[in-house]
C-alpha positions as CSV (number, residue, x, y, z in Angstrom):
1,M,6.0,-0.5,21.2
2,T,8.1,1.7,19.0
3,R,6.8,4.1,16.4
4,E,8.1,1.8,13.7
5,E,6.3,-1.2,15.2
6,L,3.1,0.8,15.4
7,L,3.3,1.9,11.8
8,Q,3.6,-1.7,10.7
9,R,0.0,-2.1,11.9
10,I,-1.1,0.2,9.1
11,S,-1.4,-1.1,5.5
12,I,-2.0,0.7,2.2
13,R,-3.0,-1.6,-0.6
14,P,-4.6,-0.4,-3.9
15,D,-7.0,-3.4,-3.8
16,V,-8.3,-2.7,-0.3
17,C,-10.5,0.3,0.5
18,F,-9.3,2.2,-2.6
19,G,-5.8,2.4,-1.3
20,K,-6.7,4.4,1.8
21,P,-4.5,3.7,4.9
22,C,-6.3,1.0,7.0
23,I,-5.5,-0.9,10.1
24,R,-3.7,-4.0,8.9
25,G,-6.0,-7.0,8.5
26,H,-9.1,-4.8,8.7
27,R,-11.0,-2.5,6.5
28,I,-11.1,0.2,9.1
29,W,-9.7,3.5,7.7
30,V,-7.1,5.3,9.7
31,S,-9.0,8.5,9.0
32,L,-12.1,7.1,10.5
33,V,-10.3,6.4,13.8
34,L,-8.7,9.8,13.8
35,D,-12.0,11.5,13.0
36,M,-13.7,9.7,15.8
37,L,-11.0,10.6,18.3
38,A,-11.1,14.2,17.2
39,S,-14.9,14.2,17.8
40,G,-14.4,13.1,21.4
41,V,-14.9,9.4,21.2
42,T,-12.6,7.8,23.8
43,V,-10.3,4.9,23.2
44,T,-12.5,2.7,25.4
45,E,-15.6,3.6,23.3
46,L,-13.7,2.9,20.1
47,L,-12.6,-0.5,21.4
48,A,-16.2,-1.3,22.4
49,D,-17.5,-0.3,19.0
50,Y,-14.8,-2.2,17.2
51,P,-13.9,-5.2,19.3
52,Q,-11.6,-6.6,16.6
53,L,-9.2,-3.7,17.3
54,E,-6.5,-3.5,19.9
55,E,-5.3,-0.4,21.7
56,A,-2.1,-0.6,19.7
57,D,-4.2,-0.2,16.5
58,I,-5.5,3.1,17.7
59,L,-2.0,4.2,18.7
60,A,-0.9,3.2,15.2
61,C,-3.5,5.5,13.7
62,L,-2.2,8.4,15.9
63,A,1.4,7.6,14.9
64,Y,0.4,7.5,11.2
65,G,-1.4,10.9,11.6
66,A,1.7,12.3,13.2
67,E,3.9,11.1,10.4
68,M,1.6,12.6,7.8
69,S,1.5,16.0,9.6
70,R,5.3,16.2,9.3
71,E,5.0,16.0,5.5
72,R,1.8,17.8,4.6
73,Y,0.1,21.0,5.7
74,F,-3.6,21.9,5.7
75,D,-4.5,25.6,5.7
76,L,-7.0,26.3,8.5
77,P,-9.1,29.4,8.2
78,L,-8.2,32.1,10.7
79,G,-10.8,32.6,13.4
80,R,-12.6,35.9,13.6
81,T,-11.4,38.3,16.3
82,A,-13.8,40.5,18.3
């Protein structure tokens, strides 16, 4: 599946979830999926917790996050050195 095909699985509608990016046809926020992955939840666990999703939906969230990181930057605090 191409990046463009994956990104078509993401929808942003002002009348759904306050306009937050969601997996198309669901009210599952892209940020929720990314947060869960970042917290160590596996794709297998996500699919078990959200059986309505497909693996391609999770890949779509990753593709969307990658696109957003090309456009926006978030300053991270520098770690302390010893």
